[in-house]
HTML snippet that shows the backbone in 3Dmol.js (N, CA, C, O; Angstrom):
<script src="https://3Dmol.org/build/3Dmol-min.js"></script>
<div id="view" style="width:600px;height:400px;position:relative"></div>
<script>
const pdb = `
ATOM      1  N   MET A   1     -54.132 -23.108 211.801  1.00  0.00           N
ATOM      2  CA  MET A   1     -54.825 -21.929 212.238  1.00  0.00           C
ATOM      3  C   MET A   1     -56.062 -21.739 211.281  1.00  0.00           C
ATOM      4  O   MET A   1     -57.108 -21.235 211.690  1.00  0.00           O
ATOM      5  N   TYR A   2     -55.897 -22.144 210.064  1.00  0.00           N
ATOM      6  CA  TYR A   2     -56.870 -21.951 209.100  1.00  0.00           C
ATOM      7  C   TYR A   2     -58.128 -22.972 209.385  1.00  0.00           C
ATOM      8  O   TYR A   2     -59.294 -22.621 209.208  1.00  0.00           O
ATOM      9  N   TRP A   3     -57.780 -24.173 209.810  1.00  0.00           N
ATOM     10  CA  TRP A   3     -59.073 -25.039 210.249  1.00  0.00           C
ATOM     11  C   TRP A   3     -60.022 -24.553 211.426  1.00  0.00           C
ATOM     12  O   TRP A   3     -61.212 -24.844 211.550  1.00  0.00           O
ATOM     13  N   ILE A   4     -59.206 -23.700 212.320  1.00  0.00           N
ATOM     14  CA  ILE A   4     -60.339 -23.262 213.318  1.00  0.00           C
ATOM     15  C   ILE A   4     -60.815 -21.687 212.938  1.00  0.00           C
ATOM     16  O   ILE A   4     -61.447 -21.011 213.750  1.00  0.00           O
ATOM     17  N   GLY A   5     -60.437 -21.191 211.616  1.00  0.00           N
ATOM     18  CA  GLY A   5     -61.046 -20.119 211.188  1.00  0.00           C
ATOM     19  C   GLY A   5     -60.352 -18.714 211.633  1.00  0.00           C
ATOM     20  O   GLY A   5     -60.953 -17.654 211.454  1.00  0.00           O
ATOM     21  N   VAL A   6     -59.220 -18.754 212.148  1.00  0.00           N
ATOM     22  CA  VAL A   6     -58.319 -17.640 212.473  1.00  0.00           C
ATOM     23  C   VAL A   6     -57.231 -17.114 211.664  1.00  0.00           C
ATOM     24  O   VAL A   6     -56.442 -16.228 211.993  1.00  0.00           O
ATOM     25  N   SER A   7     -57.292 -17.956 210.233  1.00  0.00           N
ATOM     26  CA  SER A   7     -56.262 -17.441 209.438  1.00  0.00           C
ATOM     27  C   SER A   7     -56.522 -17.675 207.966  1.00  0.00           C
ATOM     28  O   SER A   7     -57.472 -18.435 207.778  1.00  0.00           O
ATOM     29  N   PRO A   8     -56.067 -17.329 207.125  1.00  0.00           N
ATOM     30  CA  PRO A   8     -56.280 -17.716 205.619  1.00  0.00           C
ATOM     31  C   PRO A   8     -55.795 -19.112 205.268  1.00  0.00           C
ATOM     32  O   PRO A   8     -55.077 -19.791 206.001  1.00  0.00           O
ATOM     33  N   GLU A   9     -56.268 -19.487 204.038  1.00  0.00           N
ATOM     34  CA  GLU A   9     -55.872 -20.922 203.941  1.00  0.00           C
ATOM     35  C   GLU A   9     -54.162 -20.589 203.516  1.00  0.00           C
ATOM     36  O   GLU A   9     -53.704 -19.650 202.865  1.00  0.00           O
ATOM     37  N   PRO A  10     -53.548 -21.613 204.085  1.00  0.00           N
ATOM     38  CA  PRO A  10     -52.181 -21.611 203.767  1.00  0.00           C
ATOM     39  C   PRO A  10     -51.639 -21.563 202.375  1.00  0.00           C
ATOM     40  O   PRO A  10     -52.308 -22.120 201.504  1.00  0.00           O
ATOM     41  N   LEU A  11     -50.508 -20.968 202.039  1.00  0.00           N
ATOM     42  CA  LEU A  11     -50.162 -20.640 200.667  1.00  0.00           C
ATOM     43  C   LEU A  11     -49.311 -21.773 200.339  1.00  0.00           C
ATOM     44  O   LEU A  11     -48.582 -22.327 201.162  1.00  0.00           O
ATOM     45  N   ASN A  12     -49.436 -22.149 198.943  1.00  0.00           N
ATOM     46  CA  ASN A  12     -48.231 -22.970 198.356  1.00  0.00           C
ATOM     47  C   ASN A  12     -47.017 -22.534 198.338  1.00  0.00           C
ATOM     48  O   ASN A  12     -46.974 -21.330 198.592  1.00  0.00           O
ATOM     49  N   ARG A  13     -45.971 -23.029 198.136  1.00  0.00           N
ATOM     50  CA  ARG A  13     -44.650 -22.558 197.918  1.00  0.00           C
ATOM     51  C   ARG A  13     -44.602 -21.768 196.630  1.00  0.00           C
ATOM     52  O   ARG A  13     -44.044 -20.673 196.561  1.00  0.00           O
ATOM     53  N   SER A  14     -45.199 -22.350 195.621  1.00  0.00           N
ATOM     54  CA  SER A  14     -45.466 -21.435 194.249  1.00  0.00           C
ATOM     55  C   SER A  14     -46.254 -20.250 194.466  1.00  0.00           C
ATOM     56  O   SER A  14     -46.137 -19.426 193.559  1.00  0.00           O
ATOM     57  N   HIS A  15     -47.123 -19.887 195.532  1.00  0.00           N
ATOM     58  CA  HIS A  15     -47.570 -18.446 195.563  1.00  0.00           C
ATOM     59  C   HIS A  15     -46.717 -17.615 196.292  1.00  0.00           C
ATOM     60  O   HIS A  15     -47.011 -16.421 196.357  1.00  0.00           O
ATOM     61  N   LEU A  16     -45.762 -18.007 196.825  1.00  0.00           N
ATOM     62  CA  LEU A  16     -44.752 -17.108 197.432  1.00  0.00           C
ATOM     63  C   LEU A  16     -43.662 -16.935 196.487  1.00  0.00           C
ATOM     64  O   LEU A  16     -43.203 -15.804 196.327  1.00  0.00           O
ATOM     65  N   ILE A  17     -43.120 -18.084 195.740  1.00  0.00           N
ATOM     66  CA  ILE A  17     -41.913 -18.087 194.780  1.00  0.00           C
ATOM     67  C   ILE A  17     -42.409 -18.720 193.489  1.00  0.00           C
ATOM     68  O   ILE A  17     -42.568 -19.938 193.417  1.00  0.00           O
ATOM     69  N   PRO A  18     -42.636 -17.965 192.546  1.00  0.00           N
ATOM     70  CA  PRO A  18     -43.270 -18.618 191.209  1.00  0.00           C
ATOM     71  C   PRO A  18     -42.155 -19.453 190.816  1.00  0.00           C
ATOM     72  O   PRO A  18     -40.972 -19.154 190.982  1.00  0.00           O
ATOM     73  N   ASP A  19     -42.607 -20.556 190.266  1.00  0.00           N
ATOM     74  CA  ASP A  19     -41.841 -21.536 189.477  1.00  0.00           C
ATOM     75  C   ASP A  19     -41.355 -20.885 188.054  1.00  0.00           C
ATOM     76  O   ASP A  19     -40.296 -21.212 187.519  1.00  0.00           O
ATOM     77  N   LYS A  20     -42.202 -19.986 187.547  1.00  0.00           N
ATOM     78  CA  LYS A  20     -41.625 -19.408 186.446  1.00  0.00           C
ATOM     79  C   LYS A  20     -41.643 -17.881 186.801  1.00  0.00           C
ATOM     80  O   LYS A  20     -42.375 -17.370 187.649  1.00  0.00           O
ATOM     81  N   GLN A  21     -40.647 -17.178 185.954  1.00  0.00           N
ATOM     82  CA  GLN A  21     -40.410 -15.730 186.304  1.00  0.00           C
ATOM     83  C   GLN A  21     -41.128 -14.990 185.131  1.00  0.00           C
ATOM     84  O   GLN A  21     -40.640 -13.917 184.777  1.00  0.00           O
ATOM     85  N   ASP A  22     -42.262 -15.468 184.484  1.00  0.00           N
ATOM     86  CA  ASP A  22     -42.802 -14.657 183.570  1.00  0.00           C
ATOM     87  C   ASP A  22     -44.058 -13.797 184.093  1.00  0.00           C
ATOM     88  O   ASP A  22     -44.553 -14.100 185.179  1.00  0.00           O
ATOM     89  N   ASP A  23     -44.488 -12.920 183.476  1.00  0.00           N
ATOM     90  CA  ASP A  23     -45.561 -12.053 183.918  1.00  0.00           C
ATOM     91  C   ASP A  23     -46.735 -12.720 184.460  1.00  0.00           C
ATOM     92  O   ASP A  23     -47.215 -12.256 185.494  1.00  0.00           O
ATOM     93  N   VAL A  24     -47.241 -13.685 183.946  1.00  0.00           N
ATOM     94  CA  VAL A  24     -48.534 -14.284 184.362  1.00  0.00           C
ATOM     95  C   VAL A  24     -48.464 -15.157 185.646  1.00  0.00           C
ATOM     96  O   VAL A  24     -49.392 -15.291 186.443  1.00  0.00           O
ATOM     97  N   SER A  25     -46.991 -15.848 185.756  1.00  0.00           N
ATOM     98  CA  SER A  25     -46.829 -16.423 186.995  1.00  0.00           C
ATOM     99  C   SER A  25     -46.499 -15.554 188.140  1.00  0.00           C
ATOM    100  O   SER A  25     -46.694 -15.996 189.272  1.00  0.00           O
ATOM    101  N   ILE A  26     -46.043 -14.421 187.983  1.00  0.00           N
ATOM    102  CA  ILE A  26     -45.997 -13.230 188.811  1.00  0.00           C
ATOM    103  C   ILE A  26     -47.089 -12.880 189.253  1.00  0.00           C
ATOM    104  O   ILE A  26     -47.399 -13.068 190.429  1.00  0.00           O
ATOM    105  N   ARG A  27     -47.877 -12.298 188.369  1.00  0.00           N
ATOM    106  CA  ARG A  27     -49.315 -11.821 188.616  1.00  0.00           C
ATOM    107  C   ARG A  27     -50.017 -12.629 189.480  1.00  0.00           C
ATOM    108  O   ARG A  27     -50.506 -12.234 190.538  1.00  0.00           O
ATOM    109  N   MET A  28     -50.091 -13.996 188.960  1.00  0.00           N
ATOM    110  CA  MET A  28     -50.852 -14.980 189.699  1.00  0.00           C
ATOM    111  C   MET A  28     -50.552 -15.157 191.175  1.00  0.00           C
ATOM    112  O   MET A  28     -51.442 -15.283 192.016  1.00  0.00           O
ATOM    113  N   ALA A  29     -49.140 -15.161 191.474  1.00  0.00           N
ATOM    114  CA  ALA A  29     -48.715 -15.229 192.896  1.00  0.00           C
ATOM    115  C   ALA A  29     -48.844 -14.060 193.592  1.00  0.00           C
ATOM    116  O   ALA A  29     -48.940 -14.186 194.813  1.00  0.00           O
ATOM    117  N   ALA A  30     -48.877 -12.786 193.067  1.00  0.00           N
ATOM    118  CA  ALA A  30     -49.276 -11.812 193.555  1.00  0.00           C
ATOM    119  C   ALA A  30     -50.792 -11.752 193.940  1.00  0.00           C
ATOM    120  O   ALA A  30     -51.191 -11.362 195.037  1.00  0.00           O
ATOM    121  N   LYS A  31     -51.522 -12.143 193.006  1.00  0.00           N
ATOM    122  CA  LYS A  31     -52.949 -12.179 193.314  1.00  0.00           C
ATOM    123  C   LYS A  31     -53.303 -13.081 194.604  1.00  0.00           C
ATOM    124  O   LYS A  31     -53.960 -12.702 195.574  1.00  0.00           O
ATOM    125  N   VAL A  32     -52.711 -14.391 194.404  1.00  0.00           N
ATOM    126  CA  VAL A  32     -53.219 -15.293 195.536  1.00  0.00           C
ATOM    127  C   VAL A  32     -52.528 -14.636 197.064  1.00  0.00           C
ATOM    128  O   VAL A  32     -53.062 -14.793 198.162  1.00  0.00           O
ATOM    129  N   LEU A  33     -51.381 -13.967 196.851  1.00  0.00           N
ATOM    130  CA  LEU A  33     -50.920 -13.368 198.244  1.00  0.00           C
ATOM    131  C   LEU A  33     -51.662 -12.297 198.568  1.00  0.00           C
ATOM    132  O   LEU A  33     -51.834 -12.076 199.767  1.00  0.00           O
ATOM    133  N   SER A  34     -52.161 -11.549 197.734  1.00  0.00           N
ATOM    134  CA  SER A  34     -52.874 -10.328 197.999  1.00  0.00           C
ATOM    135  C   SER A  34     -54.446 -10.729 198.640  1.00  0.00           C
ATOM    136  O   SER A  34     -54.989 -10.052 199.514  1.00  0.00           O
ATOM    137  N   ARG A  35     -54.882 -11.619 198.195  1.00  0.00           N
ATOM    138  CA  ARG A  35     -56.248 -12.360 198.436  1.00  0.00           C
ATOM    139  C   ARG A  35     -55.942 -13.031 199.970  1.00  0.00           C
ATOM    140  O   ARG A  35     -56.744 -12.926 200.898  1.00  0.00           O
ATOM    141  N   ALA A  36     -54.746 -13.681 200.062  1.00  0.00           N
ATOM    142  CA  ALA A  36     -54.577 -14.247 201.449  1.00  0.00           C
ATOM    143  C   ALA A  36     -54.365 -13.020 202.408  1.00  0.00           C
ATOM    144  O   ALA A  36     -54.755 -13.216 203.559  1.00  0.00           O
ATOM    145  N   ILE A  37     -53.882 -11.936 202.172  1.00  0.00           N
ATOM    146  CA  ILE A  37     -53.474 -10.748 203.131  1.00  0.00           C
ATOM    147  C   ILE A  37     -55.007 -10.259 203.307  1.00  0.00           C
ATOM    148  O   ILE A  37     -55.383 -10.078 204.465  1.00  0.00           O
ATOM    149  N   ASN A  38     -55.841 -10.051 202.348  1.00  0.00           N
ATOM    150  CA  ASN A  38     -57.148  -9.475 202.636  1.00  0.00           C
ATOM    151  C   ASN A  38     -58.008 -10.335 203.520  1.00  0.00           C
ATOM    152  O   ASN A  38     -58.601  -9.881 204.498  1.00  0.00           O
ATOM    153  N   ASP A  39     -58.057 -11.700 203.110  1.00  0.00           N
ATOM    154  CA  ASP A  39     -58.609 -12.676 204.078  1.00  0.00           C
ATOM    155  C   ASP A  39     -58.331 -12.497 205.378  1.00  0.00           C
ATOM    156  O   ASP A  39     -59.248 -12.230 206.154  1.00  0.00           O
ATOM    157  N   ALA A  40     -56.918 -12.627 205.854  1.00  0.00           N
ATOM    158  CA  ALA A  40     -56.468 -12.465 207.079  1.00  0.00           C
ATOM    159  C   ALA A  40     -57.006 -11.150 207.797  1.00  0.00           C
ATOM    160  O   ALA A  40     -57.333 -11.141 208.984  1.00  0.00           O
ATOM    161  N   LEU A  41     -57.056 -10.227 207.099  1.00  0.00           N
ATOM    162  CA  LEU A  41     -57.652  -8.954 207.701  1.00  0.00           C
ATOM    163  C   LEU A  41     -59.232  -8.728 207.734  1.00  0.00           C
ATOM    164  O   LEU A  41     -59.705  -7.701 208.221  1.00  0.00           O
ATOM    165  N   SER A  42     -59.998  -9.709 207.207  1.00  0.00           N
ATOM    166  CA  SER A  42     -61.301  -9.532 207.099  1.00  0.00           C
ATOM    167  C   SER A  42     -61.964  -9.716 208.484  1.00  0.00           C
ATOM    168  O   SER A  42     -61.509 -10.395 209.403  1.00  0.00           O
ATOM    169  N   PRO A  43     -63.312  -8.879 208.488  1.00  0.00           N
ATOM    170  CA  PRO A  43     -63.819  -8.887 210.007  1.00  0.00           C
ATOM    171  C   PRO A  43     -64.204 -10.297 210.425  1.00  0.00           C
ATOM    172  O   PRO A  43     -64.352 -10.482 211.633  1.00  0.00           O
ATOM    173  N   ASN A  44     -64.410 -11.449 209.484  1.00  0.00           N
ATOM    174  CA  ASN A  44     -64.836 -12.777 209.961  1.00  0.00           C
ATOM    175  C   ASN A  44     -63.765 -13.522 210.620  1.00  0.00           C
ATOM    176  O   ASN A  44     -63.900 -14.261 211.595  1.00  0.00           O
ATOM    177  N   ILE A  45     -62.560 -13.222 209.915  1.00  0.00           N
ATOM    178  CA  ILE A  45     -61.337 -13.789 210.582  1.00  0.00           C
ATOM    179  C   ILE A  45     -60.920 -13.386 212.026  1.00  0.00           C
ATOM    180  O   ILE A  45     -60.602 -14.141 212.946  1.00  0.00           O
ATOM    181  N   LYS A  46     -61.004 -11.769 212.018  1.00  0.00           N
ATOM    182  CA  LYS A  46     -61.005 -10.898 213.305  1.00  0.00           C
ATOM    183  C   LYS A  46     -61.936 -11.356 214.381  1.00  0.00           C
ATOM    184  O   LYS A  46     -61.542 -11.573 215.527  1.00  0.00           O
ATOM    185  N   ALA A  47     -62.968 -11.475 214.063  1.00  0.00           N
ATOM    186  CA  ALA A  47     -64.170 -11.965 215.083  1.00  0.00           C
ATOM    187  C   ALA A  47     -63.987 -13.489 215.569  1.00  0.00           C
ATOM    188  O   ALA A  47     -64.356 -13.756 216.712  1.00  0.00           O
ATOM    189  N   ARG A  48     -63.471 -14.439 214.812  1.00  0.00           N
ATOM    190  CA  ARG A  48     -63.262 -15.769 215.129  1.00  0.00           C
ATOM    191  C   ARG A  48     -61.953 -15.544 215.858  1.00  0.00           C
ATOM    192  O   ARG A  48     -62.070 -16.076 216.962  1.00  0.00           O
ATOM    193  N   ALA A  49     -60.827 -15.021 215.733  1.00  0.00           N
ATOM    194  CA  ALA A  49     -59.736 -15.081 216.494  1.00  0.00           C
ATOM    195  C   ALA A  49     -60.188 -14.278 217.976  1.00  0.00           C
ATOM    196  O   ALA A  49     -59.645 -14.583 219.038  1.00  0.00           O
ATOM    197  N   LEU A  50     -61.028 -13.439 217.902  1.00  0.00           N
ATOM    198  CA  LEU A  50     -61.378 -12.821 219.051  1.00  0.00           C
ATOM    199  C   LEU A  50     -62.132 -13.958 219.880  1.00  0.00           C
ATOM    200  O   LEU A  50     -61.741 -14.312 220.992  1.00  0.00           O
ATOM    201  N   GLU A  51     -63.221 -14.485 219.254  1.00  0.00           N
ATOM    202  CA  GLU A  51     -64.034 -15.668 219.939  1.00  0.00           C
ATOM    203  C   GLU A  51     -62.997 -16.612 220.777  1.00  0.00           C
ATOM    204  O   GLU A  51     -63.040 -16.834 221.987  1.00  0.00           O
ATOM    205  N   ILE A  52     -61.922 -17.182 219.696  1.00  0.00           N
ATOM    206  CA  ILE A  52     -60.829 -18.158 220.377  1.00  0.00           C
ATOM    207  C   ILE A  52     -60.306 -17.429 221.437  1.00  0.00           C
ATOM    208  O   ILE A  52     -60.340 -17.936 222.558  1.00  0.00           O
ATOM    209  N   ALA A  53     -59.762 -16.174 221.250  1.00  0.00           N
ATOM    210  CA  ALA A  53     -59.010 -15.769 222.482  1.00  0.00           C
ATOM    211  C   ALA A  53     -59.851 -15.851 223.729  1.00  0.00           C
ATOM    212  O   ALA A  53     -59.520 -16.507 224.716  1.00  0.00           O
ATOM    213  N   GLU A  54     -61.020 -15.110 223.621  1.00  0.00           N
ATOM    214  CA  GLU A  54     -61.932 -15.203 224.752  1.00  0.00           C
ATOM    215  C   GLU A  54     -62.177 -16.530 225.442  1.00  0.00           C
ATOM    216  O   GLU A  54     -62.314 -16.541 226.665  1.00  0.00           O
ATOM    217  N   ARG A  55     -62.240 -17.624 224.750  1.00  0.00           N
ATOM    218  CA  ARG A  55     -62.366 -18.915 225.271  1.00  0.00           C
ATOM    219  C   ARG A  55     -61.108 -19.485 225.928  1.00  0.00           C
ATOM    220  O   ARG A  55     -61.172 -20.199 226.928  1.00  0.00           O
ATOM    221  N   ILE A  56     -59.703 -19.066 225.193  1.00  0.00           N
ATOM    222  CA  ILE A  56     -58.676 -19.327 225.763  1.00  0.00           C
ATOM    223  C   ILE A  56     -58.588 -18.609 226.938  1.00  0.00           C
ATOM    224  O   ILE A  56     -58.316 -19.249 227.954  1.00  0.00           O
ATOM    225  N   SER A  57     -58.766 -17.371 227.022  1.00  0.00           N
ATOM    226  CA  SER A  57     -58.742 -16.605 228.448  1.00  0.00           C
ATOM    227  C   SER A  57     -59.422 -17.227 229.550  1.00  0.00           C
ATOM    228  O   SER A  57     -58.912 -17.278 230.669  1.00  0.00           O
ATOM    229  N   LEU A  58     -60.698 -17.762 229.246  1.00  0.00           N
ATOM    230  CA  LEU A  58     -61.550 -18.003 230.147  1.00  0.00           C
ATOM    231  C   LEU A  58     -60.904 -19.562 230.763  1.00  0.00           C
ATOM    232  O   LEU A  58     -60.902 -19.838 231.962  1.00  0.00           O
ATOM    233  N   GLU A  59     -60.424 -20.398 229.775  1.00  0.00           N
ATOM    234  CA  GLU A  59     -59.757 -21.666 230.175  1.00  0.00           C
ATOM    235  C   GLU A  59     -58.701 -21.506 231.023  1.00  0.00           C
ATOM    236  O   GLU A  59     -58.565 -22.204 232.028  1.00  0.00           O
ATOM    237  N   VAL A  60     -57.879 -20.572 230.676  1.00  0.00           N
ATOM    238  CA  VAL A  60     -56.679 -20.013 231.626  1.00  0.00           C
ATOM    239  C   VAL A  60     -57.151 -19.437 232.904  1.00  0.00           C
ATOM    240  O   VAL A  60     -56.621 -19.883 233.922  1.00  0.00           O
ATOM    241  N   MET A  61     -57.996 -18.585 233.017  1.00  0.00           N
ATOM    242  CA  MET A  61     -58.517 -18.260 234.122  1.00  0.00           C
ATOM    243  C   MET A  61     -59.166 -19.247 235.125  1.00  0.00           C
ATOM    244  O   MET A  61     -59.087 -18.977 236.324  1.00  0.00           O
ATOM    245  N   LEU A  62     -59.708 -20.204 234.779  1.00  0.00           N
ATOM    246  CA  LEU A  62     -60.359 -21.451 235.253  1.00  0.00           C
ATOM    247  C   LEU A  62     -59.146 -22.418 235.945  1.00  0.00           C
ATOM    248  O   LEU A  62     -59.132 -22.797 237.116  1.00  0.00           O
ATOM    249  N   VAL A  63     -58.288 -22.669 235.064  1.00  0.00           N
ATOM    250  CA  VAL A  63     -57.020 -23.469 235.523  1.00  0.00           C
ATOM    251  C   VAL A  63     -56.406 -22.597 236.524  1.00  0.00           C
ATOM    252  O   VAL A  63     -56.201 -23.216 237.568  1.00  0.00           O
ATOM    253  N   LEU A  64     -56.002 -21.233 236.571  1.00  0.00           N
ATOM    254  CA  LEU A  64     -55.255 -20.636 237.429  1.00  0.00           C
ATOM    255  C   LEU A  64     -56.188 -20.760 238.934  1.00  0.00           C
ATOM    256  O   LEU A  64     -55.672 -21.103 239.997  1.00  0.00           O
ATOM    257  N   GLN A  65     -57.379 -20.474 238.799  1.00  0.00           N
ATOM    258  CA  GLN A  65     -58.424 -20.671 239.670  1.00  0.00           C
ATOM    259  C   GLN A  65     -58.113 -21.959 240.396  1.00  0.00           C
ATOM    260  O   GLN A  65     -57.853 -21.922 241.598  1.00  0.00           O
ATOM    261  N   LEU A  66     -58.128 -23.190 239.671  1.00  0.00           N
ATOM    262  CA  LEU A  66     -58.272 -24.419 240.341  1.00  0.00           C
ATOM    263  C   LEU A  66     -56.629 -24.881 240.728  1.00  0.00           C
ATOM    264  O   LEU A  66     -56.356 -25.889 241.380  1.00  0.00           O
ATOM    265  N   PHE A  67     -55.780 -24.066 240.264  1.00  0.00           N
ATOM    266  CA  PHE A  67     -54.397 -24.205 240.706  1.00  0.00           C
ATOM    267  C   PHE A  67     -54.301 -23.519 242.053  1.00  0.00           C
ATOM    268  O   PHE A  67     -53.796 -24.143 242.987  1.00  0.00           O
ATOM    269  N   ASP A  68     -54.743 -22.288 242.227  1.00  0.00           N
ATOM    270  CA  ASP A  68     -54.806 -21.647 243.303  1.00  0.00           C
ATOM    271  C   ASP A  68     -55.405 -22.367 244.594  1.00  0.00           C
ATOM    272  O   ASP A  68     -54.822 -22.487 245.671  1.00  0.00           O
ATOM    273  N   HIS A  69     -56.570 -22.781 244.304  1.00  0.00           N
ATOM    274  CA  HIS A  69     -57.213 -23.675 245.387  1.00  0.00           C
ATOM    275  C   HIS A  69     -56.632 -24.869 245.732  1.00  0.00           C
ATOM    276  O   HIS A  69     -56.597 -25.246 246.903  1.00  0.00           O
ATOM    277  N   ILE A  70     -56.059 -25.655 244.595  1.00  0.00           N
ATOM    278  CA  ILE A  70     -55.332 -26.904 245.151  1.00  0.00           C
ATOM    279  C   ILE A  70     -53.882 -26.375 245.745  1.00  0.00           C
ATOM    280  O   ILE A  70     -53.374 -27.145 246.560  1.00  0.00           O
ATOM    281  N   ALA A  71     -53.231 -25.305 245.484  1.00  0.00           N
ATOM    282  CA  ALA A  71     -52.034 -24.884 246.179  1.00  0.00           C
ATOM    283  C   ALA A  71     -52.411 -24.519 247.536  1.00  0.00           C
ATOM    284  O   ALA A  71     -51.568 -24.743 248.404  1.00  0.00           O
ATOM    285  N   GLY A  72     -53.534 -23.992 247.888  1.00  0.00           N
ATOM    286  CA  GLY A  72     -53.969 -23.469 249.161  1.00  0.00           C
ATOM    287  C   GLY A  72     -54.260 -24.678 249.884  1.00  0.00           C
ATOM    288  O   GLY A  72     -54.062 -24.608 251.097  1.00  0.00           O
ATOM    289  N   GLU A  73     -54.756 -25.958 249.346  1.00  0.00           N
ATOM    290  CA  GLU A  73     -54.984 -27.018 250.287  1.00  0.00           C
ATOM    291  C   GLU A  73     -53.852 -27.688 250.462  1.00  0.00           C
ATOM    292  O   GLU A  73     -53.715 -28.462 251.409  1.00  0.00           O
ATOM    293  N   VAL A  74     -52.790 -27.438 249.452  1.00  0.00           N
ATOM    294  CA  VAL A  74     -51.325 -28.335 249.930  1.00  0.00           C
ATOM    295  C   VAL A  74     -50.758 -27.490 251.030  1.00  0.00           C
ATOM    296  O   VAL A  74     -50.183 -27.991 251.996  1.00  0.00           O
ATOM    297  N   PHE A  75     -50.932 -26.179 250.867  1.00  0.00           N
ATOM    298  CA  PHE A  75     -50.246 -25.318 251.961  1.00  0.00           C
ATOM    299  C   PHE A  75     -50.896 -25.451 253.370  1.00  0.00           C
ATOM    300  O   PHE A  75     -50.231 -25.259 254.388  1.00  0.00           O
ATOM    301  N   LYS A  76     -52.186 -25.778 253.400  1.00  0.00           N
ATOM    302  CA  LYS A  76     -52.904 -26.093 254.471  1.00  0.00           C
ATOM    303  C   LYS A  76     -52.309 -27.417 255.220  1.00  0.00           C
ATOM    304  O   LYS A  76     -52.037 -27.404 256.421  1.00  0.00           O
ATOM    305  N   GLU A  77     -52.159 -28.409 254.493  1.00  0.00           N
ATOM    306  CA  GLU A  77     -51.734 -29.609 254.915  1.00  0.00           C
ATOM    307  C   GLU A  77     -50.256 -29.574 255.325  1.00  0.00           C
ATOM    308  O   GLU A  77     -49.893 -30.361 256.199  1.00  0.00           O
ATOM    309  N   ILE A  78     -49.364 -28.724 254.767  1.00  0.00           N
ATOM    310  CA  ILE A  78     -48.074 -28.693 254.966  1.00  0.00           C
ATOM    311  C   ILE A  78     -48.050 -27.998 256.450  1.00  0.00           C
ATOM    312  O   ILE A  78     -47.270 -28.424 257.301  1.00  0.00           O
ATOM    313  N   ALA A  79     -48.824 -27.052 256.686  1.00  0.00           N
ATOM    314  CA  ALA A  79     -49.010 -26.164 257.756  1.00  0.00           C
ATOM    315  C   ALA A  79     -49.308 -27.257 258.960  1.00  0.00           C
ATOM    316  O   ALA A  79     -48.517 -27.364 259.896  1.00  0.00           O
ATOM    317  N   TYR A  80     -50.416 -28.000 258.875  1.00  0.00           N
ATOM    318  CA  TYR A  80     -50.946 -28.783 259.618  1.00  0.00           C
ATOM    319  C   TYR A  80     -49.840 -29.876 260.141  1.00  0.00           C
ATOM    320  O   TYR A  80     -49.697 -30.177 261.326  1.00  0.00           O
ATOM    321  N   ILE A  81     -49.103 -30.403 259.078  1.00  0.00           N
ATOM    322  CA  ILE A  81     -48.129 -31.297 259.512  1.00  0.00           C
ATOM    323  C   ILE A  81     -46.827 -30.566 260.220  1.00  0.00           C
ATOM    324  O   ILE A  81     -46.102 -31.104 261.057  1.00  0.00           O
ATOM    325  N   LEU A  82     -46.725 -29.598 259.848  1.00  0.00           N
ATOM    326  CA  LEU A  82     -45.491 -28.860 260.522  1.00  0.00           C
ATOM    327  C   LEU A  82     -45.810 -28.301 261.928  1.00  0.00           C
ATOM    328  O   LEU A  82     -44.862 -28.016 262.659  1.00  0.00           O
ATOM    329  N   ASN A  83     -47.047 -28.129 262.345  1.00  0.00           N
ATOM    330  CA  ASN A  83     -47.564 -27.889 263.550  1.00  0.00           C
ATOM    331  C   ASN A  83     -47.659 -28.929 264.543  1.00  0.00           C
ATOM    332  O   ASN A  83     -47.784 -28.605 265.724  1.00  0.00           O
ATOM    333  N   LEU A  84     -47.609 -30.280 264.164  1.00  0.00           N
ATOM    334  CA  LEU A  84     -47.706 -31.354 264.977  1.00  0.00           C
ATOM    335  C   LEU A  84     -46.620 -31.527 265.984  1.00  0.00           C
ATOM    336  O   LEU A  84     -46.644 -32.484 266.758  1.00  0.00           O
TER     337      LEU A  84
END
`;
const viewer = $3Dmol.createViewer("view");
viewer.addModel(pdb, "pdb");
viewer.setStyle({}, {cartoon: {color: "spectrum"}});
viewer.zoomTo();
viewer.render();
</script>
């Protein structure tokens, strides 16, 4: 998700569970985690996520329309065959 701009950079294991339990390591891990949360809530990431969601919605709508068209044609063929 990071590479398309809709999430912060992935965290390393050491950012979630510091290797050392000293104050410096814990503060450093907390700072990295806090930055990731702030990045996730940033307007840029929200805007990019909305842009991607709109593109996906459009693609899904086009696929559904195509499926509806194909299904209609198939049903016409079935109806034609059954009326013979």
